[in-house]
C-alpha positions, 0 to 999 in steps of 0.5 A: 844097833850096830851094822855089819857091812858086806863089801864086794867088787861089782859092776854097775850096769848102765841100763835104767838111770832110775834103777841102779843095776849091779852084778857081783858075787856073794858067798853061799853062806851070805845069801841067807843073811842078805836076802829074804823070800817075799812069800805071797799072802794076804792080811786080814783086810785082804791086802796082797803081800809078797809074790813068791810061790811056796818052797818046792822041797824036792827041787831044793833037795836036788839042788842041795845034793848037787852043791854038796857033790864033787866038782861043783860048777854053779853058774845059775845066778840069783836076782835080788831087789836091793834096798836104797841103803846100798852104797856103790863107790866107783873105782878111779882111773881111765879103765874104770868104765867102758860106757856100759858098766863101771867097776867099783865096790858095792856095800850092803849093810846088814843088821847085826841081829839075826832076827832083824829084817834082811835088807834084800828080797829074792826076785828070782832063784828062790829054790836055789837060794834055799839050797845055797843056805843049807850047803856045806860049801858055805864059801862057794861064790855065787853070781848075783844081779841086784837092782835097787828097788824097795817098791814092791810093785817094781819087784813084782813086775820083774818077778813076772818077767823073769819067770816067763821061760819057766812058767809060774803057777797060773794062780800065782801069776793071775793073783799078782797081775792086778798089783803090777801097774807097769806096761806088761807083755801082751799075753799078761796084759790080756789076763790082767782085767779078769784077774782084777775081777776075780780078786774083787769077787773073792774079797768084796762083801757083796760077792757070792764068791767071797772067800770061795776062790782058791788063790796062790795066797790062800792059807792052807787051813782056809782051803776047806772054804775056798772051793773054786779054782781061780783059773776056771773063773778067770777063763769064764770071764775072759770068754765073756769079754770077747765080742760075742760075750755079755761083758764085751760092750763095756770095753771101749776099744777106741780109747782102751778104757773098760767100765770095770764097775759095771762088769763087776756088777753084772758078774755079781748079779748073775752069780748071786742068782746062780747061788740062789737058784742052786743053794744046795750045790753052792759053796760045796767042794767040787767033789760034792758039787759039779757047779763049783767044779771047773766044768760047772763054772765054765759052762755056767759062764757061757750060759751067762752070756745068753742070760745077761744079754736078755736081762740087760736089755730091760734092767740096769746092771746091778739093780734089784730088777736085774737080779730078779730077772736073772733068777727067773731066767735061771729057773728055766734050766734048774729042773734039768740040772744035776750038780750033786746027784743023779745023772744028766740024762741028755748026756747019759753021764753021772753027775760026778763024771763030768770033768774040767776038759774042753770036751765036757765043758763044751758038751755041758754048756751046749746042753744048758744053752739048748735047754735054756732056749727051748724052755724060753720058747715053751714058756712064751 
């Protein structure tokens, strides 16, 4: 197959000697030939691909309307991940470099077949690129910053970093974090472990949550079975990793390590016991079961810290004994729960009026914890 070549005057910026960075211009009509969008998805084995969120049609429409209007100024650039096949030829002469950048010519090789994979990926500017591909101003010059990185981990890392000003959807960030292995900003780093655990809970065969968690990669036609929002479960795990939580002892603060395997076992033990204590409420859409709703997940997550503290004092994490003891502890609150019908008499609230708000989460979790301790006292 013969190849096309796009040649552009470019600046090579001297930032990272291992990752070449170029600034150049492309025509609007060329972007669709050069770069593709790496949509976030998973294969049948659960492996994560891509990193981009879905197209925002209204946003693209607004950009396109502006591009097709009069007196266009479009300084908004794109960031591309370029293939290793690009070639840069520096210009000769004493004025070709100033120590920060070098002037030259960048060559991007394009396959002649329109069905062949495009050589680059869009890291930032997806919605802009879609509008540029459709504008009647196909010759409009567009500013591009391109770094050479075929490693998708590097692309994901940059994608998360460049989207910190205009926040990405929370579920997209949390699903990508486990796949990024470079040093992250503190805020993102704190979310990585809960995100890793939620990914495992959604995919592992022994997890009660397998296939039930809505993530950014969840395919539309499978959303009927994915009923738990990942952010609710992530928040519950984040709370339990704090000093007062049941998962905190498995973080080694002195060397920064975490016993992820044991934490995973504790989560599976507890939530399997929850599933089997409330089988009629488990796996239902949140409109039909408040156990699967954010308010139920968060409240039961706070109860986990009390229940598993007691269970783990006498049973090994992940053992059959731990599961049976967790079920016995949850049986103390079961008669008082109204996940799918009736009212919570202590709250004077119908089951379906509980919402995923701080006030309702606090009210319900405090009630469950109070009932749990009172029932333990009565049972002793």
